[in-house]
C-alpha positions in Angstrom: 4.1 -70.4 182.6 6.9 -72.8 181.0 5.6 -71.9 177.0 5.9 -68.4 178.0 9.3 -68.4 179.0 10.2 -70.5 175.8 8.5 -67.8 173.8 10.5 -65.4 175.5 13.5 -67.0 175.2 13.5 -68.3 171.8 12.7 -64.3 171.4 15.7 -63.1 172.9 18.0 -66.3 171.1 16.3 -64.9 167.9 17.1 -61.1 168.5 20.6 -62.3 168.8 21.5 -64.3 166.2 18.5 -64.6 164.1 15.9 -61.7 164.3 16.4 -60.5 160.5 16.1 -63.8 159.3 12.9 -65.1 161.1 11.2 -61.5 160.7 12.1 -61.5 157.1 11.2 -65.3 156.2 7.9 -64.7 157.8 6.9 -61.5 155.7 8.5 -62.7 152.2 6.7 -65.8 152.8 3.2 -63.9 153.3 3.8 -61.8 150.2 5.2 -64.4 148.6 2.1 -66.3 149.0 -0.5 -63.7 148.2 1.3 -62.8 145.0 1.8 -66.0 143.9 -2.2 -67.0 144.7 -3.7 -64.3 143.5 -2.1 -63.6 140.3 -3.9 -66.5 138.1 -7.1 -65.5 139.7 -6.7 -61.9 138.2 -5.1 -62.9 135.2 -8.5 -64.9 134.8 -10.1 -61.6 135.8 -8.8 -59.9 132.9 -9.5 -62.6 130.6 -13.6 -62.2 131.8 -13.5 -58.6 131.6 -11.6 -58.7 127.8 -14.4 -61.1 126.8 -17.7 -59.4 128.3 -16.3 -55.9 126.8 -15.7 -57.9 123.3 -19.3 -59.3 123.7 -21.1 -56.1 124.5 -19.7 -54.4 121.3 -20.4 -57.4 119.2 -23.8 -57.4 120.7 -24.2 -54.1 119.6 -23.0 -55.1 115.8 -25.5 -57.7 116.1 -28.1 -55.4 116.9 -27.4 -52.8 114.5 -27.1 -54.8 111.0 -29.5 -58.1 111.7 -33.1 -56.7 112.0 -31.8 -54.7 109.0 -31.8 -57.7 106.9 -35.1 -58.9 108.0 -36.8 -55.5 107.4 -35.3 -55.6 104.0 -37.3 -59.3 103.1 -40.8 -58.1 104.7 -40.1 -54.7 102.4 -39.3 -57.0 99.1 -42.2 -58.8 100.0 -44.5 -55.8 100.4 -43.8 -54.0 96.9 -43.5 -57.6 95.1 -44.5 -56.7 91.4 -46.7 -53.5 92.3 -43.4 -50.9 91.9 -43.8 -47.7 93.5 -44.6 -44.5 91.3 -41.1 -42.7 90.4 -43.1 -39.4 89.7 -45.4 -39.4 93.0 -42.9 -40.7 96.2 -46.4 -41.0 98.0 -46.8 -44.5 98.1 -42.9 -45.2 98.7 -42.9 -43.0 101.6 -46.2 -44.3 103.2 -44.3 -47.7 103.6 -40.8 -46.6 104.4 -41.5 -43.7 106.9 -42.5 -45.7 109.8 -39.4 -48.1 109.0 -37.0 -45.1 109.2 -38.4 -43.7 112.3 -38.5 -47.4 114.2 -35.0 -47.7 113.6 -31.9 -46.0 115.2 -29.5 -46.7 112.6 -31.1 -46.4 109.2 -30.8 -42.9 108.0 -32.0 -43.0 104.6 -33.4 -46.3 102.4 -32.7 -46.7 98.7 -33.8 -48.5 95.5 -33.4 -48.5 92.2 -34.4 -50.6 89.0 -32.5 -51.7 86.1 -34.0 -50.0 83.8 -32.5 -46.4 85.8 -35.7 -45.4 87.9 -34.5 -44.5 91.1 -36.1 -43.8 95.0 -34.0 -42.2 98.0 -36.3 -41.3 101.4 -34.3 -39.1 103.8 -34.9 -39.2 107.2 -33.3 -35.0 108.3 -34.9 -35.0 111.7 -37.3 -32.7 113.6 -39.9 -34.4 111.1 -38.4 -33.5 108.3 -38.0 -36.1 105.0 -36.1 -35.6 101.8 -37.0 -37.5 98.5 -34.6 -37.9 95.6 -36.4 -39.6 92.5 -34.2 -40.4 89.4 -35.8 -41.5 86.4 -33.1 -41.7 83.7 -35.0 -42.9 80.6 -37.0 -39.6 80.6 -35.3 -37.2 82.6 -31.4 -38.1 82.1 -29.2 -36.6 84.9 -32.2 -34.3 86.2 -33.1 -35.4 89.7 -36.7 -34.7 91.5 -36.0 -33.4 94.8 -39.4 -33.8 97.3 -39.0 -31.6 100.9 -41.4 -32.6 103.6 -41.8 -30.5 106.6 -44.7 -30.5 108.8 -47.3 -28.2 108.6 -45.4 -27.0 105.1 -47.0 -28.1 101.2 -44.3 -30.2 99.9 -41.8 -28.1 97.9 -40.4 -29.6 94.7 -37.4 -28.9 92.8 -35.1 -30.6 90.0 -31.6 -30.2 89.8 -28.9 -31.8 87.7 -26.7 -34.7 89.3 -24.8 -37.2 88.3 -26.2 -40.1 90.3 -27.3 -43.5 88.6 -28.6 -45.7 91.3 -27.4 -48.6 88.9 -24.0 -47.4 89.0 -24.0 -47.1 93.3 -22.2 -50.2 95.2 -25.5 -51.1 97.2 -27.0 -52.1 93.9 -24.2 -53.7 91.7 -23.7 -55.5 94.4 -26.9 -57.4 95.4 -26.6 -58.2 91.7 -23.3 -59.6 91.5 -21.6 -60.7 94.3 -24.6 -61.8 96.8 -26.2 -65.1 96.8 -29.6 -65.2 95.6 -32.3 -64.5 98.4 -29.5 -63.2 100.8 -28.7 -59.4 101.5 -25.6 -57.6 100.1 -23.6 -55.8 102.5 -21.8 -52.8 100.9 -17.9 -52.0 102.1 -17.7 -49.1 104.5 -17.9 -46.1 102.4 -19.1 -42.0 102.7 -23.3 -41.7 101.7 -23.4 -39.7 98.1 -26.1 -37.9 100.0 -25.1 -36.8 103.1 -21.3 -37.5 103.1 -21.3 -39.7 106.3 -19.4 -42.7 107.0 -22.0 -45.5 106.7 -22.7 -49.0 105.1 -25.7 -50.4 103.2 -27.3 -53.5 103.3 -29.4 -54.3 100.4 -31.2 -57.2 98.5 -32.2 -58.2 94.7 -35.4 -59.0 93.5 -36.9 -59.6 89.9 -39.9 -57.8 89.2 -42.8 -59.2 87.0 -42.0 -57.5 83.8 -38.5 -59.2 84.0 -36.6 -55.9 85.8 -34.3 -56.1 88.2 -35.3 -54.0 91.5 -33.0 -53.6 94.4 -34.0 -52.4 97.8 -31.2 -50.7 100.4 -30.9 -49.2 103.9 -28.4 -46.8 104.7 -27.1 -47.2 108.1 -24.7 -44.9 109.8 -21.3 -46.3 111.1 -21.0 -42.9 113.9 -23.1 -44.9 115.9 -21.3 -48.2 116.3 -18.7 -45.7 118.5 -21.1 -45.5 121.2 -20.3 -49.2 122.3 -16.4 -48.8 122.2 -16.2 -44.9 123.4 -17.0 -45.9 126.9 -16.1 -49.7 126.9 -14.9 -50.3 130.6 -11.7 -52.5 130.2 -9.5 -52.3 133.8 -8.6 -48.8 134.5 -6.8 -47.2 131.0 -8.1 -50.1 128.4 -9.5 -49.4 124.9 -12.2 -51.0 122.7 -12.0 -50.6 118.6 -13.9 -52.1 115.8 -12.0 -51.8 112.7 -12.6 -53.5 108.7 -9.9 -55.8 106.9 -8.1 -53.2 105.4 -7.4 -51.5 109.2 -10.0 -48.4 108.9 -12.1 -47.1 111.6 -15.6 -48.3 112.2 -15.7 -47.9 116.3 -13.8 -45.3 117.6 -11.6 -45.9 121.0 -12.2 -43.6 123.7 -11.3 -40.4 122.9 -7.9 -38.5 124.5 -7.7 -35.7 126.5 -7.9 -32.5 124.5 -9.2 -33.8 121.1 -12.7 -32.4 120.4 -15.6 -34.7 119.9 -16.3 -33.7 116.2 -12.7 -33.7 115.4 -12.5 -37.1 117.2 -16.0 -38.7 115.2 -14.3 -37.2 111.8 -11.8 -40.5 112.1 -14.7 -43.1 111.3 -13.1 -44.7 108.0 -10.2 -43.2 107.8 -7.1 -45.7 109.0 -6.5 -46.7 112.2 -2.8 -46.0 112.3 -3.9 -42.0 112.2 -5.6 -42.5 115.5 -2.5 -41.1 117.3 -3.2 -43.8 119.8 0.6 -45.0 121.1 -1.1 -48.3 122.4 -3.2 -48.8 119.2 -0.3 -47.8 116.6 1.8 -50.2 118.4 -0.9 -52.9 118.6 -1.4 -52.9 114.7 2.5 -55.0 114.0 1.2 -57.7 116.1 -2.2 -57.8 115.0 -0.7 -58.3 111.7 0.9 -60.9 112.6 -2.1 -63.0 113.1 -2.5 -63.3 109.6 -6.5 -62.6 110.0 -7.2 -65.3 112.8 -8.7 -64.4 116.2 -6.5 -64.0 119.3 -7.8 -64.9 122.8 -5.7 -63.0 124.9 -1.7 -62.0 124.1 0.7 -59.5 125.3 2.8 -56.9 123.2 4.8 -53.6 124.4 3.9 -50.3 123.7 6.0 -47.5 125.5 8.0 -49.9 127.5 4.8 -51.1 128.9 3.4 -54.7 128.9 -0.1 -54.7 127.7 -2.8 -57.5 126.9 -5.5 -57.2 123.8 -7.9 -59.6 122.5 -9.0 -60.0 118.4 -12.3 -61.5 117.8 -13.8 -61.7 114.2 -17.5 -60.3 113.1 -18.4 -61.9 109.6 -20.8 -59.3 107.8 -22.0 -60.6 104.4 -18.7 -61.4 102.3 -16.6 -58.8 104.7 -15.4 -59.4 108.5 -15.1 -56.7 111.2 -13.0 -57.1 113.7 -13.3 -56.1 117.6 -9.8 -55.4 119.5 -9.8 -54.9 123.3 -6.5 -54.1 124.7 -5.1 -52.8 128.7 -2.0 -52.3 130.1 -1.3 -55.5 132.2 -0.5 -53.0 135.0 -4.2 -53.0 135.4 -4.7 -56.6 136.7 -1.7 -57.1 138.3 -0.9 -56.0 142.0 1.5 -53.0 142.2 3.1 -55.3 145.2 4.5 -58.1 142.7 8.1 -56.4 142.5 8.4 -56.1 145.8 7.4 -59.6 146.6 10.6 -60.8 144.4 12.8 -58.5 146.2 11.8 -59.8 149.4 12.2 -63.1 148.1 15.9 -62.6 147.4 16.0 -60.9 150.3 15.4 -64.1 152.2 17.7 -66.3 150.5 20.7 -63.8 151.4 19.3 -63.9 155.0 18.9 -67.7 155.3 22.7 -68.1 153.8 24.0 -65.7 156.1 22.1 -67.0 159.0 22.6 -71.0 158.2 25.6 -71.0 160.2 24.1 -69.3 163.0 21.0 -71.4 163.5 21.6 -74.7 163.0 20.8 -75.7 166.2 17.6 -73.7 166.0 16.9 -74.9 162.4 15.8 -78.4 163.0 13.3 -77.1 165.7 11.6 -74.8 163.3 12.0 -76.3 160.1 9.5 -79.2 160.8 6.5 -77.1 161.6 7.5 -74.5 158.8 7.4 -77.1 156.3 4.2 -78.3 157.8 2.9 -74.6 157.3 5.0 -74.4 153.9 2.7 -77.8 152.3 -0.4 -75.7 153.4 0.7 -72.5 151.1 0.8 -74.6 148.1 -2.3 -76.3 148.8 -3.5 -73.0 149.4 -1.6 -71.5 145.8 -3.0 -74.6 144.2 -6.7 -73.4 145.2 -7.4 -76.3 147.7 -8.9 -74.4 151.2 -9.2 -77.9 152.8 -8.5 -76.6 156.4 -5.0 -78.2 157.1 -3.7 -80.3 160.2 -2.6 -78.5 163.3 0.7 -77.2 163.8 2.5 -78.0 166.6 5.4 -75.6 168.0 6.6 -74.1 171.6 7.7 -71.1 169.2 5.4 -68.2 169.8 6.6 -66.4 166.4 5.8 -69.5 164.4 2.3 -70.4 166.4 1.3 -66.9 165.4 2.4 -67.1 161.8 0.1 -70.8 161.7 -2.4 -68.4 163.1 -2.0 -65.9 160.9 -2.0 -68.6 158.0 -5.1 -69.8 159.1 -6.6 -66.2 159.2 -5.4 -65.8 155.1 -6.6 -69.3 154.1 -10.1 -68.1 155.4 -10.0 -64.9 153.7 -9.1 -66.1 150.2 -11.2 -69.0 150.6 -14.4 -66.4 151.2 -12.6 -63.9 148.2 -12.3 -67.2 145.5 -16.2 -68.1 146.9 -16.7 -64.2 145.7 -15.2 -64.8 142.2 -16.8 -68.3 141.8 -20.3 -66.0 142.3 -18.7 -63.1 140.0 -18.1 -65.8 137.1 -21.5 -67.3 137.7 -23.2 -64.0 137.1 -21.0 -63.2 134.2 -22.2 -66.6 132.6 -25.9 -65.8 133.4 -25.2 -62.6 131.3 -23.7 -64.7 128.9 -26.7 -67.3 128.6 -29.2 -64.0 128.8 -27.0 -62.7 125.2 -27.9 -66.1 124.0 -31.1 -66.3 124.5 -32.3 -62.7 123.1 -29.9 -64.3 119.9 -32.0 -67.1 119.7 -35.1 -64.8 119.8 -33.7 -62.8 117.8 -33.2 -66.0 114.8 -37.2 -66.8 115.7 -38.2 -63.8 114.7 -36.3 -63.9 111.6 -36.5 -67.1 110.6 -39.8 -68.2 112.0 -43.3 -67.2 111.1 -44.9 -65.2 114.8 -48.0 -66.3 113.8 -48.1 -70.5 113.1 -44.3 -70.8 114.2 -44.1 -72.5 111.0 -40.6 -71.2 108.9 -41.0 -68.0 107.1 -40.2 -67.6 103.5 -36.4 -66.8 104.6 -35.8 -70.1 105.8 -37.9 -72.0 103.6 -35.3 -70.7 101.0 -32.5 -72.0 102.5 -34.4 -75.1 103.4 -35.0 -75.2 100.0 -32.1 -74.8 98.4 -30.6 -77.4 100.6 -33.0 -79.5 99.1 -32.1 -78.9 95.7 -28.5 -80.0 96.3 -29.5 -82.7 98.5 -31.6 -84.2 95.7 -28.8 -83.8 93.4 -26.2 -85.6 95.4 -28.7 -88.5 96.3 -30.1 -88.7 92.9 -33.4 -88.5 94.0 -36.7 -86.3 93.7 -38.3 -83.5 96.0 -41.5 -81.9 95.7 -42.8 -78.4 96.4 -46.2 -78.4 97.1 -48.0 -74.2 97.2 -51.3 -74.5 99.5 -53.8 -71.5 99.3 -56.9 -71.7 101.0 -60.1 -71.2 99.5 -62.5 -67.9 100.0 -59.9 -67.1 102.8 -60.9 -63.5 102.6 -64.7 -63.7 102.4 -64.2 -65.7 105.8 -62.1 -63.3 106.8 -64.5 -60.4 106.5 -67.4 -62.4 107.7 -65.9 -64.0 111.0 -63.4 -61.3 111.5 -59.5 -61.0 111.8 -59.1 -62.7 115.1 -60.8 -65.3 113.9 -59.0 -65.8 110.7 -55.5 -65.6 112.2 -57.2 -68.8 115.0 -57.8 -70.5 111.5 -53.9 -70.1 110.3 -52.9 -71.2 113.5 -54.8 -74.2 113.1 -54.0 -75.1 109.6 -50.4 -74.5 110.6 -50.7 -77.4 113.5 -52.4 -79.2 110.8 -49.5 -78.8 108.3 -47.0 -79.7 110.4 -48.5 -82.9 111.8 -49.3 -84.3 108.0 -45.2 -84.3 107.0 -43.0 -86.5 108.0 -39.7 -86.0 110.2 -37.0 -83.9 107.6 -39.9 -82.2 105.2 -40.4 -78.8 105.5 -44.0 -77.1 106.2 -43.8 -72.8 106.1 -45.6 -69.8 105.6 -45.2 -67.3 102.8 -48.2 -64.5 104.4 -51.4 -64.4 104.7 -53.3 -67.8 103.5 -50.1 -68.9 101.4 -48.2 -72.2 102.7 -45.2 -74.2 101.4 -44.4 -77.7 101.6 -41.2 -79.0 100.6 -41.0 -82.9 100.5 -37.2 -84.5 100.4 -35.8 -87.8 99.3 -38.6 -89.0 97.0 -38.1 -91.9 94.6 -35.8 -91.1 91.5 -38.8 -92.5 89.3 -41.0 -89.7 88.4 -43.8 -91.6 88.3 -43.3 -93.2 91.9 -42.5 -89.3 93.1 -45.7 -88.1 92.2 -47.9 -90.8 93.2 -46.1 -90.4 96.8 -47.0 -86.5 96.6 -50.2 -86.8 95.7 -50.8 -89.4 98.4 -49.4 -86.0 100.9 -52.1 -83.9 98.8 -54.5 -86.2 99.5 -53.9 -86.3 103.3 -53.7 -82.6 103.5 -56.5 -81.9 101.7 -58.4 -84.4 104.1 -57.1 -83.0 107.0 -57.8 -79.3 106.1 -61.1 -80.6 105.5 -62.0 -81.3 108.7 -64.6 -78.8 110.6 -62.2 -75.9 112.7 -63.3 -74.6 116.1 -62.8 -71.1 116.5 -64.0 -68.9 119.5 -66.8 -70.9 119.7 -67.8 -70.9 115.6 -67.6 -74.1 113.8 -66.2 -73.3 110.3 -65.2 -75.4 107.2 -62.8 -74.8 104.7 -61.0 -76.2 101.7 -57.7 -75.6 99.9 -55.9 -75.5 96.9 -52.8 -77.4 96.2 -50.1 -76.7 93.6 -47.4 -79.4 93.2 -44.1 -79.6 90.8 -41.2 -82.0 91.1 -37.4 -81.0 91.0 -34.1 -82.9 91.2 -31.0 -81.0 91.1 -30.7 -77.3 90.1 -32.3 -77.8 86.9 -34.5 -74.9 87.6 -34.1 -72.5 90.4 -36.1 -71.4 93.5 -38.0 -68.5 91.5 -38.9 -70.7 89.1 -40.2 -73.9 90.9 -42.5 -71.3 92.9 -44.0 -69.9 89.8 -44.6 -73.5 88.5 -46.2 -74.4 92.2 -48.3 -71.2 92.2 -49.2 -72.0 88.6 -50.5 -75.2 89.2 -52.5 -74.0 92.3 -54.0 -71.4 90.4 -54.8 -74.5 87.9 -56.7 -76.6 90.6 -58.9 -73.2 91.7 -59.8 -73.0 88.2 -61.2 -76.9 87.9 -63.0 -76.3 91.1 -60.9 -76.0 94.0 -60.5 -77.9 96.8 -57.9 -80.2 95.0 -54.1 -81.1 94.2 -52.4 -80.0 90.5 -49.2 -81.1 89.3 -47.5 -78.4 87.2 -47.1 -79.7 83.4 -45.8 -78.6 79.9 -49.7 -77.1 78.9 -48.9 -75.1 81.8 -45.3 -73.9 80.7 -46.9 -73.0 77.7 -49.7 -70.9 79.1 -47.4 -69.2 81.0 -45.1 -68.7 78.0 -48.1 -67.3 75.8 -48.9 -65.0 78.9 -46.0 -63.6 78.7 -45.8 -63.0 74.7 -49.7 -61.5 75.5 -48.6 -59.0 78.0 -45.1 -58.1 75.8 -47.7 -58.0 72.7 -49.8 -55.7 75.0 -47.4 -53.2 75.6 -46.4 -53.0 71.9 -50.2 -52.2 71.2 -49.8 -49.0 73.6 -47.2 -47.4 71.3 -48.3 -48.9 67.9 -51.9 -47.6 68.3 -52.9 -51.1 67.7 -56.4 -50.3 69.8 -59.6 -49.1 68.8 -62.8 -48.5 70.3 -66.3 -50.4 69.3 -69.5 -48.6 69.9 -72.3 -50.8 70.5 -75.9 -49.1 70.6 -78.4 -48.2 73.0 -81.9 -47.7 72.8 -85.0 -46.0 74.6 -87.9 -47.7 75.0 -89.4 -46.0 72.3 -86.4 -47.2 69.9 -85.0 -43.9 69.6 -80.4 -44.5 70.2 -79.8 -42.9 73.2 -76.6 -43.6 73.6 -73.8 -46.2 73.2 -71.4 -48.3 75.4 -67.5 -48.0 74.6 -65.9 -51.3 74.0 -62.6 -51.7 73.5 -61.2 -53.9 70.7 -57.4 -55.0 70.0 -56.7 -55.4 66.3 -53.4 -57.5 66.3 -51.4 -58.0 63.5 -50.5 -61.4 63.3 -53.3 -62.6 65.8 -56.3 -60.1 64.6 -59.1 -59.2 66.9 -58.2 -60.4 70.2 -60.9 -61.1 72.5 -61.2 -58.4 75.8 -61.8 -61.6 78.0 -58.4 -62.8 77.1 -55.9 -59.2 77.6 -58.1 -57.8 79.5 -57.2 -60.1 83.2 -53.3 -59.8 81.7 -53.9 -55.9 81.4 -55.1 -56.3 85.1 -52.5 -58.4 86.7 -49.7 -56.3 85.5 -51.2 -52.8 85.9 -51.2 -52.1 81.9 -54.9 -51.4 83.1 -54.3 -47.9 84.1 -52.5 -46.8 81.2 -55.2 -48.8 78.4 -58.0 -46.9 80.4 -56.4 -43.6 80.2 -56.3 -44.6 76.5 -60.2 -45.5 76.2 -61.2 -42.8 78.2 -59.6 -39.9 76.5 -60.5 -42.2 73.2 -64.4 -41.9 74.2 -64.1 -38.6 74.8 -62.6 -37.3 71.6 -65.3 -39.3 69.8 -68.3 -38.0 71.8 -66.9 -34.7 71.2 -67.1 -35.1 67.5 -70.4 -36.2 67.8 -71.6 -33.2 69.5 -71.3 -31.8 65.7 -74.1 -33.8 64.4 -77.5 -32.8 65.9 -79.2 -36.3 65.7 -76.3 -37.1 68.2 -75.8 -34.4 70.0 -77.6 -35.3 73.2 -76.0 -38.9 73.2 -74.7 -40.4 75.9 -71.3 -42.3 76.0 -71.0 -45.3 78.6 -67.1 -46.2 79.4 -66.3 -49.3 82.0 -63.9 -48.3 84.0 -61.8 -51.3 86.2 -61.9 -51.5 90.0 -57.8 -50.7 89.9 -58.2 -47.7 87.2 -61.0 -46.6 89.6 -58.8 -46.7 93.1 -55.9 -44.7 91.9 -55.9 -41.6 93.4 -55.2 -39.5 89.9 -58.1 -40.7 88.2 -60.3 -37.6 89.6 -58.0 -35.4 87.6 -57.6 -38.0 84.6 -61.5 -37.6 83.7 -60.8 -34.0 84.4 -58.3 -33.4 82.3 -59.7 -36.2 79.3 -63.1 -33.7 79.1 -60.9 -30.4 79.0 -58.6 -31.8 76.4 -61.0 -33.0 74.2 -64.0 -30.5 75.5 -66.4 -33.5 75.4 -69.6 -32.8 77.5 -69.2 -34.3 81.3 -73.3 -34.5 81.6 -73.3 -37.0 78.1 -69.9 -38.9 80.3 -71.2 -41.9 81.5 -69.0 -44.2 83.4 -69.7 -48.1 84.2 -68.9 -49.4 87.4 -68.9 -53.2 88.5 -70.4 -54.2 92.2 -66.7 -55.7 93.0 -65.7 -52.4 93.5 -67.5 -51.5 96.6 -66.2 -55.0 98.4 -62.8 -53.1 99.5 -62.5 -49.4 101.2 -66.1 -48.7 100.1 -66.1 -44.6 101.6 -63.0 -43.9 99.7 -65.3 -45.1 96.6 -68.5 -43.2 97.8 -66.1 -39.7 98.4 -64.7 -40.2 94.9 -67.7 -40.7 93.3 -69.2 -37.8 94.1 -65.9 -35.8 93.2 -67.1 -37.0 89.9 -70.6 -36.6 90.0 -69.9 -32.5 91.2 -68.3 -32.4 87.9 -71.7 -33.5 85.8 -70.2 -37.5 84.9 -72.9 -39.9 85.5 -72.4 -43.7 86.8 -73.8 -46.6 85.8 -73.7 -49.9 88.2 -73.0 -52.6 85.5 -73.4 -56.3 86.0 -76.1 -55.6 88.9 -77.3 -58.6 91.0 -74.0 -60.6 89.9 -71.8 -59.7 92.9 -72.4 -59.1 96.6 -73.1 -55.8 97.5 -74.9 -54.3 100.4 -78.2 -52.2 99.6 -77.0 -50.1 103.0 -73.7 -49.1 100.5 -75.9 -48.9 97.3 -78.4 -45.9 98.5 -75.3 -43.9 98.9 -74.0 -44.1 95.7 -74.5 -41.2 93.4 -75.9 -43.5 90.5 -77.2 -42.7 87.4 -78.5 -46.0 86.5 -78.2 -49.6 87.0 -77.4 -52.4 84.4 -79.4 -55.6 84.4 -76.6 -58.2 83.4 -77.1 -60.7 80.4 -76.8 -63.6 82.1 -80.7 -62.8 84.0 -82.0 -61.2 80.5 -80.9 -64.1 78.4 -83.2 -66.9 80.6 -85.8 -64.4 81.3 -88.6 -65.9 79.7 -87.9 -69.7 80.5 -86.5 -69.4 84.1 -88.9 -67.7 87.1 -85.9 -66.7 88.9 -84.2 -64.8 86.5 -87.6 -63.2 85.8 -88.2 -62.5 89.3 -85.0 -60.9 89.5 -84.9 -58.9 86.6 -89.0 -57.5 87.6 -87.3 -57.1 91.4 -83.8 -54.8 89.7 -86.1 -52.7 87.8 -88.7 -51.7 90.9 -85.4 -51.1 93.2 -84.3 -48.5 90.8 -87.5 -46.9 89.5 -87.7 -46.4 94.0 -84.4 -45.1 94.0 -85.0 -42.4 91.2 -82.4 -44.4 89.2 -82.9 -45.6 85.1 -82.9 -49.1 84.1 -80.8 -50.3 81.0 -80.9 -54.4 80.1 -77.9 -55.5 77.9 -77.7 -59.1 76.3 -81.0 -58.3 74.4 -81.1 -60.6 71.2 -84.6 -61.0 70.8 -88.4 -59.2 70.3 -90.0 -61.2 73.0 -87.0 -60.6 75.4 -87.4 -56.8 74.8 -91.1 -57.1 74.9 -90.5 -58.8 78.4 -88.6 -56.0 80.0 -90.6 -53.5 78.4 -93.7 -54.9 80.4 -91.7 -54.6 83.2 -90.9 -51.1 82.9 -87.4 -51.4 81.8 -86.0 -47.8 80.7 -83.5 -48.9 78.4 -81.8 -52.1 76.1 -78.5 -52.9 74.7 -78.0 -56.2 72.7 -77.5 -58.0 69.3 -81.7 -56.8 68.5 -80.4 -53.2 68.2 -76.5 -53.8 66.8 -73.3 -55.2 67.3 -70.5 -53.7 68.4 -69.1 -51.5 65.1 -66.8 -48.7 64.4 -67.2 -45.0 64.6 -68.2 -44.4 61.1 -70.5 -47.2 61.0 -72.5 -45.8 64.0 -73.5 -42.8 61.9 -75.4 -44.9 59.4 -77.8 -46.3 62.3 -78.6 -42.2 62.8 -80.7 -42.5 59.5 -82.7 -45.4 60.6 -83.4 -44.9 64.1 -85.5 -42.2 65.9 -83.6 -39.0 66.6 -82.0 -38.6 70.3 -84.1 -36.3 72.3 -82.7 -33.0 73.9 
């Protein structure tokens, strides 16, 4: 009861002397505490929202640009030295249509060579596509356009256009600005074809014939605005992306009254033309930062304080800026000014009531000081429960109770904010994990986990720099499995992948820490050894030791899904020191040494040497001479007679001869492999086919030669060309040669890949009347199940069986078997390499139908064949 009377007595006293002072004090302290306690927390929330918004925009930038760099490397590896046909975009489209379909950002693919060829594939929507093909040396400014519409035949048209890929920024930049093996990003610009704003990622490579090839992906910039248009920062915040020269890449939120198309048309325009006051007011402040990132800073727009941050995003040699801005009022409580006003009123009340409340001050001050100390701790985010406040004044006791309730409330809010911050940190970690996964996909081989070609190039470049700085040598080892394709076809691709995985494990276990094992693709692996001795002999000896360990490890049996198999490898090695040679040259040297190891018997290591360089130079010179030979008509055909069992001339085989001005007659064994590797075999094959048909038509006017057949060798690469059937038909129609007298000689190696397509193409030619001879029969790996489906005319016994047919029982048995097999299948048989009467007699006794070899005549020009007509029986009609 006494306490109640004291409370009532104090209330009456305060009403008379300091009612306003007590009430004002409690109100101002409460509001001041909330304002001063919450503002630092809200400031951090604002900063967190800014960072989160900027990170979302940066994540969209990485999602847009980084996967395209990896896809460019894959595309260059796919093309290699096999350049698509500029007259027919089918092969170009076959690869890049899936790339455009899979990527939401790539609108078109462009490519060009240093000699003026160009390709473009544009995705037009609803399954429609457009190609633009350029060949300035042949067509000048005339461009070939091909429109592809589902269910409609491709529409072609030609149109004159001032377009040269070599003058485009993506081409020149990849050649002159980008480091070797890196992607060049153009400055944002307007696309030539569509007129849309965009940016092009391009990459350069060197073709086998020495030309430069650049491939580029056109990425639209309109989609970047999706990350900034809806960026949520406070209630009125904005986000945008701009270039270093203050052009718009990602638009901020669209102002009211502005149409969508009108707003999207501002991409690549100066930021100051957007008409957004806050953005215009921010530009001078951002310029004062002089191109440096800004955490969170203030600026003034239309008399109000705003917050902003600026973060840099590096793309190639240029920098994009992510700007986030919002009014400071979005994060500060509205009653802050009220709190400061009440605090001023409190001071006035304290001054006015000071003389009135001198006696009560001592009683009131002591518990209030305790409460003030507790408030300071709470303001410092120390929520430790305070000691009890002892006061007989009911109002002070109520204030203490209210403060305790408020402390508990703020404590709960602080814990909630910590939970929110932890969730934000979790999201940041997830984004970093996603970035790590992207980096893994970009730099590591997904099958073996070893570095891929991109990461290998970076480490090899660092190794070259380190060796130059430390005056020590390094080594590059090129490893290729022997007969991997045969093993893969035999066991299946799944077990082949298991073999490659196990090989990667063994390679990684063999090398030292600091060295690099990488997979280029397929069954090709590379090792980079660093820090070898400065002495070349010691460095070579160390490399040989590593090679021996590798061969020993790789020769051990592999347990693959319940199968045990063995595999060997061939290794080519080359030493390097500094930058005396570039990376591409090192790969060529190691690759050449690897092929020498295969030629020496496989399962060994071979070092690159000057002799190999000479061989490489000789090959390059031979390739250049081959190209001149086509234009200067240095090729000629010789013809080797084919005679029947009765001795009559029944046909000839057309054999290519190269009459070089300096080299004289060059053996086909020397230049045909080079022609195969470079693709020149296609042009040479067309010339041979046309020349043979022309000669066949001329002999048709000679009665004794009118029924003579003409056998023409066709390479596997030539036969698989999609236009081969049309080329044969054109040669026959152009020359007037009889198709029934033309016989194409194919090798068994043609049947090792895509046999169904081979059979279908043979039936097309057979329908024209063209015959087929299976050359070198018995030396390959063809299956009888395929052989019986081939529309063949004859089998040709290889000279390797004929040579020893009289002394080797196995060769004799093989020859008899081939003859019996052919006759059973209704085919004729011709034996090549017959050099003696005894060989002919054996084959005739075994039932052979025809013969070819030095016994009947060496290959000779057409004029000498005419002389044989007078000494041999006439050809039966």
